[in-house]
C-alpha positions in Angstrom: 24.5 7.2 7.6 26.1 10.0 9.5 25.6 10.7 13.2 23.8 13.8 14.4 27.1 15.5 15.5 29.1 14.1 12.6 32.7 14.9 12.6 34.5 14.6 9.3 37.7 12.5 9.4 38.8 9.0 10.1 37.4 7.0 13.0 40.0 6.7 15.8 41.9 3.5 16.3 40.4 3.4 19.8 36.9 3.0 18.3 38.1 0.4 15.8 39.8 -1.5 18.5 36.6 -1.5 20.5 34.7 -2.8 17.4 37.4 -5.5 16.9 37.0 -6.6 20.5 33.3 -7.4 19.8 33.3 -8.8 16.2 36.9 -9.9 15.8 39.9 -8.1 14.3 39.9 -10.3 11.3 36.7 -8.7 10.0 38.3 -5.2 9.9 40.6 -4.0 7.1 42.3 -0.7 7.7 43.4 1.4 4.8 42.4 4.6 3.0 38.9 3.6 4.3 38.1 1.1 7.0 36.3 -1.9 5.5 34.2 -4.0 7.9 33.2 -7.4 6.7 30.4 -8.6 9.0 29.1 -12.2 9.2 25.9 -11.5 11.2 23.5 -8.8 12.3 25.2 -8.6 15.7 28.5 -7.5 13.9 26.7 -4.8 12.1 24.9 -3.6 15.2 28.1 -3.4 17.2 30.0 -1.5 14.5 27.2 0.9 13.8 26.7 1.7 17.5 30.4 2.3 18.1 30.9 4.6 15.0 27.7 6.5 15.7 28.7 7.0 19.4 32.0 8.5 18.1 30.1 10.9 15.8 31.3 9.1 12.7 29.5 7.8 9.6 29.1 4.4 8.0 27.9 3.2 4.7 28.1 0.1 2.4 29.9 -0.7 -0.8 26.6 -0.8 -2.7 25.4 2.6 -1.6 25.9 5.8 -3.5 28.7 8.1 -2.5 30.4 5.4 -0.4 33.7 7.2 -1.0 32.5 10.0 1.3 32.6 7.8 4.3 35.5 6.4 6.4 33.8 3.2 7.5 32.3 1.0 4.8 30.5 -2.4 5.2 31.4 -5.2 2.8 28.5 -7.7 2.9 30.2 -10.3 0.8 30.1 -12.7 3.8 26.4 -12.1 4.5 25.0 -13.8 1.5 22.8 -16.6 2.9 19.4 -17.4 1.5 17.7 -17.8 4.9 14.5 -19.4 3.6 12.5 -19.9 0.4 8.8 -20.3 1.4 7.0 -21.6 -1.7 3.8 -21.8 0.3 3.6 -18.1 1.3 5.6 -17.2 -1.8 8.4 -15.2 -0.1 12.1 -15.5 0.2 14.3 -14.0 3.0 17.9 -13.3 1.9 20.9 -11.5 3.2 21.9 -8.5 1.2 25.3 -9.8 0.1 23.8 -12.6 -2.0 24.2 -12.3 -5.7 21.0 -12.0 -7.6 22.1 -14.7 -10.0 22.6 -17.2 -7.1 19.2 -16.3 -5.7 17.5 -16.7 -9.1 19.2 -20.1 -9.5 17.9 -21.3 -6.1 14.4 -20.1 -6.8 14.4 -21.7 -10.3 15.0 -25.1 -8.7 11.7 -24.7 -6.8 9.7 -23.5 -9.8 9.7 -19.8 -8.7 11.4 -16.6 -9.6 11.8 -13.0 -8.2 9.6 -11.3 -10.8 11.8 -8.2 -11.1 15.5 -8.0 -10.3 18.5 -5.7 -10.9 20.8 -6.0 -13.8 24.6 -5.6 -14.2 27.6 -7.9 -13.6 27.6 -9.5 -10.1 24.5 -7.5 -9.1 23.6 -8.2 -5.4 20.4 -8.0 -3.4 21.9 -5.0 -1.7 22.5 -3.1 -4.9 18.9 -3.8 -6.0 17.4 -2.8 -2.7 19.2 0.5 -2.3 18.4 1.8 -5.7 14.9 2.6 -7.1 16.0 1.7 -10.6 14.2 -0.4 -13.1 15.3 -3.9 -13.6 14.6 -7.1 -15.5 10.9 -7.7 -15.4 9.9 -4.2 -14.2 7.2 -3.7 -16.9 5.1 -6.5 -15.3 6.4 -6.7 -11.7 7.7 -3.2 -10.9 10.9 -2.4 -9.0 12.1 -3.4 -5.6 9.5 -1.2 -3.9 6.7 -3.3 -5.5 8.2 -6.6 -4.3 9.5 -6.2 -0.8 7.6 -7.5 2.2 10.1 -6.9 5.0 13.4 -5.0 5.6 15.8 -5.9 8.3 18.0 -2.9 9.1 20.3 -1.6 11.8 19.4 1.9 12.8 21.7 4.7 14.2 21.6 3.2 17.7 22.6 -0.3 16.6 19.1 -1.6 17.1 17.6 -4.1 14.5 14.3 -3.0 13.1 11.9 -5.1 11.0 9.7 -2.9 8.8 7.1 -5.5 7.8 6.4 -9.2 7.9 7.9 -12.3 6.3 4.8 -14.2 5.2 2.1 -11.6 4.8 1.6 -8.1 3.5 2.2 -5.1 5.8 -1.2 -3.5 5.2 -2.8 -1.3 7.9 0.2 -1.7 10.3 1.4 1.8 11.0 4.1 3.9 9.4 5.5 2.7 6.1 9.1 2.2 7.1 9.6 -0.4 4.4 9.2 2.2 1.6 11.6 4.6 3.3 14.3 2.0 3.8 14.4 0.8 0.2 16.2 3.2 -2.1 17.6 5.0 0.9 21.2 4.3 -0.1 22.1 3.6 3.5 21.5 7.1 4.7 19.0 6.2 7.5 20.0 2.6 8.3 22.1 -0.3 7.2 20.0 -3.0 5.6 21.2 -6.5 6.4 18.4 -8.7 4.9 15.1 -8.4 3.1 12.1 -10.6 2.5 10.9 -10.4 -1.1 7.8 -11.7 -2.8 8.4 -14.6 -5.3 6.1 -15.8 -8.1 5.3 -19.1 -9.8 7.7 -19.2 -12.8 5.6 -20.7 -15.6 7.5 -20.3 -18.9 9.4 -17.5 -20.4 9.4 -16.6 -24.1 10.5 -13.5 -26.1 10.2 -12.1 -29.6 12.3 -9.5 -31.4 11.3 -6.7 -33.8 13.1 -4.2 -35.9 11.4 -0.7 -36.3 11.9 1.7 -39.1 12.2 4.8 -36.9 11.9 6.0 -33.3 8.4 7.2 -34.1 7.4 3.6 -35.0 8.9 2.4 -31.7 7.0 5.0 -29.7 3.7 4.1 -31.6 4.1 0.5 -30.6 4.7 1.3 -27.0 1.7 3.6 -26.9 -0.5 0.8 -28.4 0.6 -1.9 -26.0 0.0 0.5 -23.1 -3.6 0.7 -24.0 -4.1 -3.1 -23.9 -6.3 -4.2 -21.0 -4.7 -7.6 -20.6 -1.5 -7.8 -22.7 1.3 -7.0 -20.2 4.8 -8.0 -21.3 7.3 -9.2 -18.7 10.0 -7.0 -20.1 10.7 -4.6 -23.0 14.2 -3.5 -24.0 15.7 -1.9 -27.1 19.0 -1.3 -28.7 18.9 1.3 -31.4 16.0 0.3 -33.6 15.7 -3.3 -32.4 13.4 -4.3 -29.6 12.8 -7.4 -27.6 9.5 -8.1 -25.8 9.4 -11.0 -23.3 6.4 -12.7 -21.7 6.2 -15.0 -18.6 3.4 -17.2 -17.3 1.3 -20.2 -18.2 1.9 -21.5 -21.8 -1.6 -20.6 -23.0 -1.4 -17.1 -21.7 2.1 -16.5 -23.1 1.0 -17.7 -26.6 -2.0 -15.5 -26.5 0.1 -12.5 -25.5 2.7 -13.0 -28.1 0.1 -13.3 -30.9 -1.5 -10.1 -29.7 1.9 -8.4 -29.6 2.7 -9.4 -33.2 -0.5 -7.7 -34.3 0.3 -4.6 -32.4 3.7 -4.4 -34.0 2.3 -4.4 -37.5 4.7 -2.5 -39.7 7.7 -3.6 -37.8 9.9 -6.6 -39.0 10.0 -9.6 -36.8 13.6 -10.8 -36.6 15.2 -14.0 -35.5 17.9 -12.3 -33.4 18.1 -13.6 -29.9 18.0 -10.4 -28.0 16.8 -12.0 -24.7 19.5 -14.3 -23.7 22.1 -12.5 -21.6 19.8 -9.4 -21.1 21.1 -8.9 -17.6 24.5 -7.8 -19.0 23.3 -6.1 -22.1 23.7 -2.3 -22.8 20.0 -1.7 -22.5 20.2 -2.6 -18.8 23.7 -1.5 -17.9 23.5 0.5 -14.6 26.7 2.3 -15.4 25.5 3.9 -18.7 24.2 7.5 -18.4 20.4 7.1 -18.0 17.4 9.4 -18.8 13.8 8.8 -17.8 11.6 10.0 -20.6 7.8 9.9 -21.1 6.7 7.4 -23.7 4.8 10.1 -25.5 8.1 12.1 -26.1 10.4 9.1 -26.8 10.8 9.6 -30.5 11.7 13.3 -30.1 14.4 12.5 -27.5 15.9 9.6 -29.6 16.1 11.9 -32.6 18.0 14.4 -30.5 20.5 11.6 -29.5 21.0 10.7 -33.2 22.3 14.2 -33.8 25.2 13.5 -31.3 28.0 11.0 -31.3 26.1 8.8 -28.8 24.2 5.6 -29.6 21.2 4.6 -27.5 19.7 1.6 -25.8 17.2 1.2 -23.0 14.3 -0.5 -21.4 10.6 0.3 -20.6 9.9 0.0 -16.9 6.2 0.9 -17.1 3.5 1.9 -19.6 4.4 5.6 -19.7 8.2 5.7 -18.9 11.3 4.8 -20.9 14.8 4.5 -19.4 17.1 5.6 -22.3 20.8 4.8 -21.9 23.6 6.4 -23.8 26.5 4.2 -25.0 29.6 5.0 -27.0 30.3 8.5 -28.0 31.9 11.3 -26.0 31.3 14.8 -25.2 29.1 17.1 -23.2 25.6 15.7 -22.5 24.3 18.9 -21.0 22.3 19.5 -24.2 20.6 16.2 -23.9 19.9 16.8 -20.2 18.2 20.1 -21.1 16.2 18.3 -23.9 15.1 15.5 -21.5 13.8 18.1 -19.0 12.1 20.1 -21.7 10.2 16.9 -22.7 9.1 16.2 -19.1 11.9 13.8 -18.3 14.9 13.6 -15.9 18.6 12.7 -16.0 19.4 10.0 -13.5 22.9 11.4 -13.0 21.6 14.6 -11.6 20.9 14.9 -7.9 17.3 14.0 -7.1 16.9 17.1 -5.1 17.1 19.2 -8.3 13.8 17.7 -9.4 12.0 18.3 -6.1 10.6 21.5 -4.6 12.4 23.2 -1.8 9.6 22.3 0.6 9.9 18.7 -0.3 13.6 18.7 0.1 13.2 20.2 3.6 10.8 17.5 4.5 13.2 14.8 3.3 15.8 16.4 5.6 13.4 16.1 8.5 12.7 12.4 7.6 16.4 11.7 7.9 16.5 13.6 11.2 13.7 11.4 12.5 15.6 8.3 11.6 18.8 9.6 13.1 17.2 10.5 16.5 17.5 14.2 16.3 15.9 15.9 19.3 13.0 18.1 18.2 12.8 21.8 18.9 10.8 23.1 21.9 7.2 22.0 21.5 4.0 24.0 21.7 1.0 22.1 23.2 -1.2 25.1 23.8 -4.3 23.4 22.5 -6.7 26.3 23.2 -8.8 27.7 20.3 -9.5 31.3 21.0 -11.8 33.8 19.2 -8.6 35.4 17.8 -7.6 32.0 16.3 -11.1 31.6 14.8 -10.6 35.0 13.2 -7.3 34.0 11.7 -8.9 30.9 10.2 -11.7 33.0 8.7 -9.2 35.4 7.2 -7.2 32.5 5.8 -10.0 30.4 4.2 -13.0 32.7 4.1 -15.7 33.1 6.8 -18.1 30.8 4.9 -15.6 27.9 5.3 -15.4 28.1 9.1 -18.1 26.7 11.3 -18.3 26.8 15.1 -22.0 25.7 15.4 -22.4 23.5 18.5 -24.6 20.9 16.9 -22.4 20.5 13.9 -19.4 20.1 16.1 -21.1 17.2 17.9 -21.8 15.5 14.5 -18.0 15.6 13.8 -17.0 13.9 17.0 -17.1 10.3 15.9 -16.9 8.0 12.8 -19.0 5.2 11.4 -18.9 2.9 14.4 -21.2 3.8 17.4 -18.9 5.8 19.7 -18.4 3.8 22.9 -19.7 6.0 25.7 -16.3 5.6 27.4 -14.7 7.5 24.6 -16.7 10.6 25.2 -15.2 10.7 28.7 -11.7 9.5 27.9 -11.1 11.8 24.9 -11.9 15.5 24.2 -13.5 14.4 20.9 -15.8 17.4 20.1 -13.8 19.8 17.9 -13.7 23.5 18.6 -14.1 24.5 14.9 -14.8 22.9 11.5 -12.9 24.2 8.5 -14.0 23.3 4.9 -11.0 24.0 2.6 -11.4 24.5 -1.2 -7.8 24.0 -2.3 -4.4 22.8 -1.0 -3.4 26.4 -0.1 -6.4 26.6 2.3 -5.1 23.4 4.1 -1.6 24.9 4.2 -3.0 28.1 5.7 -4.9 26.1 8.4 -1.8 24.1 9.3 0.4 27.2 9.6 -2.1 28.7 12.1 -2.3 25.4 14.0 1.4 25.0 14.0 1.9 28.6 15.3 -0.6 28.1 18.2 -0.2 24.4 19.0 -3.7 23.5 17.9 -4.6 19.9 17.0 -5.9 19.3 13.4 -7.9 16.2 12.5 -8.4 15.5 8.8 -11.8 13.9 8.1 -13.3 12.2 5.0 -16.8 10.7 5.2 -16.0 8.9 8.5 -16.7 5.4 7.1 -14.1 3.7 9.3 -14.8 2.3 12.8 -11.5 2.7 14.7 -11.7 6.4 15.6 -9.3 7.4 12.8 -11.0 10.8 12.2 -12.2 11.3 15.8 -10.5 14.2 17.5 -8.7 13.3 20.8 -7.9 16.9 21.9 -10.6 19.0 20.3 -9.0 21.6 18.0 -9.7 21.9 14.3 -11.5 19.4 12.0 -10.6 19.7 8.4 -13.7 18.5 6.4 -12.2 17.3 3.2 -15.4 16.1 1.5 -17.5 19.2 1.5 -15.5 21.1 -1.1 -12.3 19.2 -2.1 -14.2 16.4 -3.8 -13.5 16.8 -7.5 -11.9 14.6 -10.2 -9.4 17.1 -11.6 -8.1 15.4 -14.7 -8.3 12.1 -16.5 -5.3 11.7 -18.9 -5.9 8.5 -21.0 -2.8 9.0 -23.1 -0.5 9.0 -20.1 -2.8 6.8 -18.1 -3.3 8.8 -14.9 -6.1 10.5 -13.1 -5.8 13.5 -10.7 -8.3 13.7 -7.9 -8.9 15.7 -4.7 -8.5 13.7 -1.5 -12.1 14.4 -0.4 -13.6 12.7 -3.5 -15.4 9.4 -3.0 -14.0 6.3 -4.7 -17.3 5.7 -6.4 -17.2 9.1 -8.1 -13.6 8.5 -9.2 -14.4 5.0 -10.4 -17.4 6.1 -12.4 -15.6 9.0 -14.0 -12.8 6.7 -15.2 -15.2 4.0 -16.4 -16.9 6.5 -18.6 -13.6 6.9 -20.4 -13.1 3.1 -20.6 -10.6 2.8 -17.7 -10.6 1.7 -14.1 -8.6 2.6 -11.0 -6.5 -0.2 -9.6 -8.2 -0.9 -6.2 -10.7 0.8 -3.9 -12.4 0.0 -0.6 -15.7 -1.9 -0.2 -17.0 1.4 1.3 -16.3 3.1 -2.0 -19.8 4.8 -2.3 -18.8 7.0 0.7 -15.2 6.2 1.4 -12.8 9.0 0.3 -9.5 8.9 -1.5 -7.3 10.4 1.2 -8.8 8.4 4.1 -8.3 4.9 2.5 -4.7 5.7 1.3 -3.9 6.9 4.9 -5.0 3.5 6.3 -2.9 1.5 3.7 -6.1 -0.5 3.3 -7.0 -3.6 1.2 -10.1 -3.8 -1.0 -11.6 -4.5 -4.4 -9.0 -5.0 -7.0 -6.1 -5.4 -4.6 -5.4 -8.9 -5.7 -4.5 -7.8 -9.3 -3.4 -4.2 -8.8 -2.3 -4.1 -5.1 -3.4 -1.4 -2.7 -4.0 2.3 -3.4 -0.5 3.3 -2.3 1.0 1.1 -5.0 -0.9 3.0 -7.7 0.2 6.5 -6.6 2.3 8.4 -9.2 2.2 11.8 -7.3 0.4 13.6 -4.5 0.4 16.8 -2.6 0.5 16.6 1.1 0.5 19.4 3.7 2.7 18.7 6.7 2.8 20.1 10.2 4.2 23.5 9.5 2.0 24.1 6.4 4.5 23.2 3.7 3.1 21.5 0.6 5.0 18.4 -0.3 5.1 17.0 -3.8 5.8 13.3 -3.7 6.3 12.3 -7.3 5.4 13.1 -10.9 2.1 12.9 -12.8 3.1 11.3 -16.2 6.3 9.5 -15.4 7.6 7.0 -12.8 9.7 8.3 -9.8 12.7 6.1 -10.6 16.0 7.1 -9.0 14.4 9.7 -6.8 15.5 8.2 -3.4 12.9 7.9 -0.7 9.6 6.7 -1.9 7.5 9.6 -0.8 4.5 8.4 -2.9 4.0 5.7 -0.3 5.4 7.4 2.8 2.1 8.6 4.1 0.2 5.3 3.6 -0.5 3.7 6.9 0.1 6.9 8.9 -3.7 7.5 9.2 -3.3 11.2 8.8 -0.8 11.7 11.6 2.1 12.9 9.4 0.3 15.1 7.0 -3.0 15.9 5.2 -3.4 14.6 1.7 -4.8 17.3 -0.6 -4.8 15.6 -4.0 -3.5 12.4 -5.6 -2.4 11.2 -9.1 -3.2 7.5 -9.7 -2.3 5.1 -12.4 -5.4 4.0 -14.4 -5.9 0.8 -16.4 -7.8 0.1 -19.6 -11.0 -1.7 -18.6 -11.8 -4.1 -21.3 -14.7 -6.1 -19.8 -15.8 -7.5 -16.4 -16.4 -11.3 -16.2 -18.3 -12.5 -13.1 -17.9 -16.1 -12.1 -19.3 -17.7 -8.9 -19.0 -21.2 -7.4 -21.2 -22.7 -4.6 -19.8 -25.1 -2.1 -21.4 -27.3 0.6 -19.1 -25.8 3.2 -17.1 -22.6 3.0 -13.8 -24.3 3.7 -14.6 -26.7 0.8 -13.5 -23.8 -1.5 -9.9 -23.9 -0.2 -8.3 -26.4 -2.7 -9.7 -24.5 -5.7 -8.5 -21.2 -4.2 -5.0 -22.5 -3.6 -4.9 -23.6 -7.3 -5.6 -20.1 -8.4 -3.1 -18.6 -6.0 -0.4 -20.9 -7.3 -1.0 -20.3 -11.0 1.5 -17.9 -12.7 -1.1 -16.3 -15.0 -4.6 -16.5 -13.6 -4.8 -13.2 -11.7 -8.4 -12.2 -11.1 -9.4 -8.6 -10.4 -11.2 -9.7 -7.2 -11.8 -12.8 -5.2 -14.4 -12.7 -2.4 -16.6 -15.1 -0.4 -19.8 -15.1 1.6 -21.0 -18.1 3.7 -24.5 -19.5 4.2 -25.2 -17.5 7.3 -24.6 -14.3 5.5 -27.3 -15.1 2.9 -29.7 -16.7 5.5 -29.7 -13.6 7.7 -30.3 -11.3 4.7 -33.3 -13.3 3.8 -34.6 -13.2 7.4 -34.2 -9.4 7.3 -36.4 -9.2 4.2 -33.6 -8.5 1.8 -33.3 -10.1 -1.5 -30.4 -12.6 -1.5 -29.6 -15.4 -3.9 -30.6 -19.0 -3.2 -27.1 -20.2 -2.5 -25.2 -21.6 0.4 -21.5 -20.7 0.5 -20.5 -18.6 -2.5 -17.0 -17.9 -3.8 -17.1 -15.0 -6.3 -14.2 -14.5 -8.8 -14.2 -11.4 -11.0 -12.0 -11.1 -14.0 -11.2 -7.9 -15.9 -9.5 -7.5 -19.2 -10.1 -8.5 -22.8 -12.4 -11.3 -23.7 -9.7 -13.8 -24.7 -7.8 -13.5 -21.5 -11.0 -13.6 -19.5 -12.0 -16.8 -21.3 -8.7 -18.5 -20.2 -9.2 -17.3 -16.6 -12.8 -18.5 -16.4 -11.9 -21.9 -17.9 -9.2 -22.3 -15.2 -11.5 -21.3 -12.4 -14.3 -23.6 -13.7 -11.9 -26.6 -13.8 -10.5 -25.9 -10.4 -14.0 -25.6 -8.9 -15.4 -28.7 -10.6 -12.4 -30.8 -9.5 -12.9 -29.8 -5.9 -16.6 -30.1 -5.5 -17.7 -26.6 -6.5 -20.8 -25.9 -8.6 -20.9 -23.0 -11.0 -23.8 -20.6 -10.3 -25.7 -18.4 -12.8 -24.0 -15.3 -14.2 -26.9 -13.2 -13.0 -26.3 -14.2 -9.4 -22.6 -13.4 -9.7 -23.3 -10.0 -11.2 -25.8 -9.3 -8.5 -23.2 -10.1 -5.8 -20.7 -7.9 -7.6 -23.2 -5.0 -7.5 -23.7 -5.8 -3.8 -19.9 -5.7 -3.0 -20.2 -2.5 -1.0 -23.3 -3.5 1.0 -22.1 -6.4 3.1 -24.1 -5.4 6.2 -27.6 -4.9 4.9 -29.1 -7.2 7.6 -28.6 -4.4 10.2 -31.8 -2.8 8.9 -33.6 -4.8 11.6 -32.2 -2.3 14.1 -29.1 -4.0 15.4 -25.4 -3.2 15.4 -23.3 -5.3 13.0 -19.6 -5.4 13.7 -16.9 -7.1 11.7 -13.7 -8.5 13.2 -11.2 -7.6 10.5 -8.1 -9.8 10.5 -5.5 -10.9 7.9 -4.0 -14.3 7.8 -1.6 -16.1 5.3 -3.5 -17.2 2.2 -2.4 -20.8 2.6 -4.2 -21.0 6.0 -7.5 -19.8 4.5 -9.4 -23.1 4.9 -8.1 -23.6 8.5 -9.1 -20.1 9.5 -12.7 -20.5 8.2 -13.1 -23.2 10.8 -11.5 -20.9 13.4 -14.2 -18.3 12.7 -17.1 -20.7 13.3 -15.4 -22.0 16.5 -15.0 -18.4 17.6 -18.7 -17.6 17.2 -19.5 -20.6 19.4 -16.8 -20.1 22.0 -17.6 -16.4 22.5 -21.4 -17.0 22.5 -21.8 -14.6 19.6 -24.9 -14.2 17.4 -23.1 -14.6 14.0 -24.0 -12.6 11.0 -21.7 -14.5 8.6 -18.2 -14.9 7.3 -17.1 -12.7 4.4 -13.8 -11.6 3.1 -11.5 -11.0 0.2 -8.1 -12.3 -1.1 -5.6 -9.4 -0.9 -2.6 -10.9 -2.7 -1.0 -14.3 -3.2 0.2 -14.4 0.4 -2.5 -12.5 2.3 -6.2 -12.9 2.9 -8.6 -10.6 4.7 -11.4 -12.2 6.9 -14.4 -10.2 8.1 -16.5 -12.5 10.3 -19.3 -10.3 11.6 -21.8 -10.4 14.4 -24.9 -8.7 15.7 -25.0 -6.7 18.9 -27.2 -4.3 20.8 -25.6 -0.9 21.0 -27.9 0.3 23.7 -27.2 -2.4 26.3 -24.9 -1.6 29.3 -22.9 -4.7 28.2 -22.5 -3.3 24.7 -18.7 -3.4 24.9 -18.5 -7.1 25.7 -19.0 -8.3 22.1 -15.8 -6.5 21.2 -14.1 -9.4 23.0 -14.7 -11.4 19.8 -12.6 -8.9 17.8 -9.7 -9.5 20.3 -10.3 -13.2 20.1 -10.1 -13.3 16.3 -7.0 -11.2 16.4 -5.3 -13.5 18.8 -6.2 -16.5 16.7 -4.9 -14.8 13.5 -1.6 -14.2 15.3 -1.2 -18.0 15.8 -1.1 -18.3 12.0 1.3 -15.4 11.5 -1.5 -12.9 10.9 -2.9 -10.0 12.9 -5.8 -7.5 13.4 -5.9 -4.6 11.0 -5.9 -0.9 11.6 -5.0 1.2 14.6 -6.8 4.5 14.8 -7.5 5.5 18.4 -9.0 2.4 20.0 -6.4 0.0 18.6 -3.3 2.2 18.7 -2.0 -0.1 21.4 -1.7 -2.9 18.9 1.3 -1.1 17.4 3.3 -2.6 20.2 1.8 -6.0 19.5 2.4 -6.3 15.8 6.0 -4.8 15.7 9.1 -5.2 17.8 10.1 -2.6 20.2 12.9 -1.0 18.1 10.5 -0.6 15.2 7.8 1.0 17.3 10.4 3.3 18.8 11.5 4.4 15.4 7.9 5.2 14.4 7.3 7.2 17.5 10.6 9.1 16.9 9.5 9.9 13.4 6.2 11.3 14.6 8.0 13.4 17.2 10.4 14.9 14.8 8.1 15.4 11.8 5.3 16.9 14.0 7.0 18.2 17.2 4.0 20.3 18.1 1.8 17.2 17.8 -0.8 19.1 15.7 -1.4 16.5 13.0 -4.1 14.1 14.1 -2.6 13.6 17.6 -3.6 10.6 19.7 -3.7 8.2 16.8 -1.6 5.3 15.6 1.6 5.8 17.8 -0.2 6.6 21.1 -3.6 6.4 22.8 -3.2 9.0 25.5 -6.5 10.0 27.2 -7.3 13.5 28.4 -6.5 12.3 31.9 -2.9 11.4 31.0 -3.6 7.7 31.0 -1.8 5.9 28.2 -4.0 3.2 26.6 -0.9 1.2 25.8 -0.2 -2.5 25.5 -0.2 -3.5 29.2 -3.6 -2.0 30.1 -5.3 -2.8 26.8 -4.0 -6.4 26.7 -5.5 -6.9 30.2 -8.7 -5.3 29.0 -8.8 -7.6 26.0 -8.4 -10.7 28.2 -11.1 -9.5 30.6 -13.6 -8.8 27.7 -13.0 -12.2 26.3 -13.3 -14.0 29.6 -16.5 -12.2 30.7 -18.1 -12.5 27.2 -17.7 -16.3 27.4 -19.5 -16.3 30.7 -22.6 -14.5 29.3 -25.4 -16.4 27.5 -25.4 -16.5 23.7 -26.5 -13.2 22.1 -29.9 -13.1 20.5 -30.3 -9.4 19.4 -31.0 -10.1 15.8 -33.4 -12.9 16.5 -35.3 -10.8 19.1 -35.5 -7.8 16.8 -36.9 -9.9 14.0 -39.8 -10.9 16.2 -40.2 -7.4 17.6 -40.2 -5.4 14.4 -41.6 -7.9 11.9 -39.7 -6.4 9.0 -40.9 -9.0 6.5 -44.6 -7.9 7.1 -43.7 -4.2 7.0 -41.9 -4.6 3.6 -45.0 -6.5 2.3 -47.3 -3.8 3.4 -45.2 -1.1 1.8 -45.5 -3.0 -1.5 -49.3 -3.2 -1.2 -49.6 0.4 -0.3 -48.2 1.5 -3.6 -51.4 0.4 -5.3 -54.6 2.0 -3.9 -57.5 4.0 -5.2 -57.7 7.7 -4.4 -61.0 9.3 -3.5 -62.8 11.9 -5.7 -62.8 14.6 -3.0 -66.4 14.1 -1.8 -65.6 11.8 1.1 
């Protein structure tokens, strides 16, 4: 990390003496380079601030190119395991801790890291700073897939926290977590991290000998197409390969038997290739490493055999192989050229060589944002003139530009009924609507907007309710769904799908399912929700429990940033290992304020079959013990876990909607091959039976699965139906159910029901919803319930979700001040004309210059809650049932379908 005005050369003795005065001279070793050995965050903060103020640079021993810096941190004294939380399944550890010591401590408690770095004396720091594959990457990914929170000292000496210790960082603003990992200390000095941990189960491995590289490749291609068989780890050394599995004994036995069948033609050998894998040649971080597509592995290994080198390696995911050279000497330029010809990369080559110029320029701006660079002079002109309209028409075609007054009004809000106050507070009617057909159209629009200082608001199908696609300063609306709504490519061999950002999730899912595949996760609004919009919120949804959120399944994307540059974030058919900043996830959570997503490449998964299981409980909270058993099992990982309480079904029936005759339903959906689904279902059955659950008919479960996107059907009686979306730690699930019921009563609400989904082993999403009359003058009062539920979630370590316009003030509530400041600095530097979806996420400035920040909105929250409690209980739904008599109308409609027509003589 170098200061903005970096001056090459040693840091003066005066600066070092000043640091010594704060942290102690015994922690500083002067020599060719100055080594600082801190013992706490305060030491790091003091040293960083002093060196940065002196226009110097600092790094750590574990970072790349540490020899280029005069001041280097040695974190060998900061090696404490601060906590192991086996309930929330996370561990917080200082970066100097050896991974071996951390694994030993977790093993004592029956848990493990999932994936971790290899090499002698590997530390948490070396694992966190590199985006390299490790032990267990095939099943659990790399550090980016397992980090919950990063504690880092920024260039000012402030300590930022990028996420949370006991819960996922979904829908919480800019994704600083994924910028800090793999940053190699260029934008901050990481002092500690919170990582996800997993129930250990058992570990077993089997070894095979293959006749040729082609046979090895064929085996890897077969196992990649399995819907349920997912090894913990795969490594090879020449023609020998070890495949390891982890989990419950029954699952591991099933996986190993399936693997032996897939390896038909190979020789099963007794060699123990698993013990000591951390130090084996196949994982050695010092060996020259190539990342090669699985489909071209044999060709590349044959090329190596023509040299003096031998090869080993590991398989970090279903389409990528990390091939390592060992032994031999000589020039490897020929092999580098061969790897690139085959669609691969050489890890020893600067990552910038594999990125476009525009992408490298953007990365430079990201660094500047973290380093506090003052942006260039801004342009906030904001006025759309006829001349600008003409420029837009020339850039994208006159047919794609719309200034019709009525159409512009339609584009001024999203799904939620726009509070009347918003129409006054914000200039929410756009000046012009643009319908791009390709990324170059978006780029042209952004170039024009950048030149003239015109706000641009990207819009999908507007299925959110927080004002995410509502303009705040008029300007240009980019309608992504009208034309950029296509599934571009489904590649089943390399297991990816390319899709335009305006496509709906339903269209994408159905296209993949026709080929026998599924996408990892998608929102409950998938019939209308669009690709770019849900990624931008970093949302949770269907499939998140098994496959994580949409951002975790991105292989590549094209994003248009403020000045019109098109950024390429990754690669279509191969993982982005060793590429530094994780740009694939950088824009998730930004809600369209850092760039406009044009198209995305997702990982896809073999479908197998769906298995629907449901269990009825006398009380919703009664499902908690069975739920916790599933969460704590190392192998039972359903595709989806969801629940609906008795009020949800009662109100649907009252509204004349078909609903199953159940009380409180817990729905568990498995996906994969039949044998694995059998094991999962048997476990769920036993857990439910032991804890008072009753299994319901498969037809009911399938019906509820088909209804997963229609949670709010009861609103057909003419009422508003609003959910209070909050996330809380999974182990508090049962307690929070009771909080929801208490909240309905305390806030005098008319409850619709309690629904929600499990997001991951640590995180659960609750959506208690209520009925309201949108036409009443007191229509804003019920929103006090949303604030109430958010406050209650915070007591458990949870929070409300999403920011948009109306909840942008929550950014200051859910993060510390240094973290929020960093997010706002990033927005300022990356969009210094404030043209990309201004007024969202990092600020809530009205057209009158009033900042809807934490002080004023916290007071408003308190007032709404207090006043709502004073009003009588809402009865909107009940009154509308009597008024509109929907049951009778539905009956009359059925009767009217059968009547005798006259003969024309009447």
